[in-house]
N, C-alpha and C positions, 0 to 999 in steps of 0.2 A: 504494500500500500504506500501511496505517496501523498504528500500534502501540497497544497497550492494556496497562496494568498490571493484572494479575489477582492476587487474593490469596484466602486462606481456601478456602472450598468452591468458589469460581469457579476457583481454580487446579486443583483436582482434577478438576472437571468439564471444564475445557479440555484437560487431559491425556487424559482418557477420550475426548472427542470427536475430538481430533486423531489419536489412535492407533487409532480404530475401523477395523477392516479392515486394519490394518498388521501387520507381523510381531510376534508375541508376544515375540520376542527383543529388538526395539527397546524395547518397554515395560520389559522386565526389566532391560536394560543401562542405560537412561537414567533411568528413573523408579521402579525397583523397590527393594524392601527399605527401607533407611534413607535412600536418596538423596533421596526427595521429602519425607521427614519433617523434614529440616533446612531445607527451603525455606519461606519465608513469603510469597513472591510470585514472579511470573514476568512476562515481557514477551512478549505474544502478538503475532504479526505477522498482520495480516488483509488479505485481498484480496477485494474484492467481498462483504464481510460474513462471509466464512468464514475461520476460523483456518487458516493454512498453515504456521506455524512457532511455536516456543515456546522461550524460554530461561528456565530456572528458576534462582532466586537464593537462596543460603544466606547470610544476613547475617553469620553467625559462622563461615563456612567449612564445608567438607564434613566429615562424620563420618568417622573413621578406623576401621579394623578393630582397632586396638590400643587396648584399653580404658584403658590407662594414659595414652594420648595424648589430649589434649583437642582440640577444634576450634581452628583457627588464629586465629580472631577476625577474619580478613580476609574481607570479602564475596567470594563465589565463584560463578561460573556453574557449576552442577552438571550440568545436562542441556541440550543444545541439539539441537533436532530441527526439520527442515523436511521436509514431505511430499516423497517422491521426484519426483512429477510437477511440483513447484513449485521444485525446486532451481535450475534454470537461471535462472528469473526473479528469484529471491531473490539469487543470486550477481551477476547483472547490476546489480541495485539497490545492493547493497553496494559493488561495484566503482565504480559511478558516484558514490555518496556519499563514498566514501573518497578518490577522486581529487579531488573538489570540496574536501573538507576539507583535504587536504594542500596543494592549490594555493593556497588562500586563507587559511591560517593565517598570522598576522603573522610568526611565527618562520621561516616558509619563504619569505618574500619576500626578494628580493635587494635589498641597499641600493645606492644609487648614489652 
């Protein structure tokens, strides 16, 4: 699997192609309303040339429903979606990578 950063119109096109044929509720909950409008880029997960997952990123944080409240200013993952048929493979990949990272980080090594 490979990752690709997408932005601008490519971000919107990636959302559309990823969710084509999927539940309209997924689109509404994860990428509807103002949720996608605060995102300037996303990270697409590709397998054999097809996008199988996407994380959208809001550089200034997610918009709130309270008009008096501003965005947090902290970069935030707003939506995270993996096609249902690919969830098992993606979870295996994440588990494999996180175990590798935890095992080999210098701060996790035992000193002798």
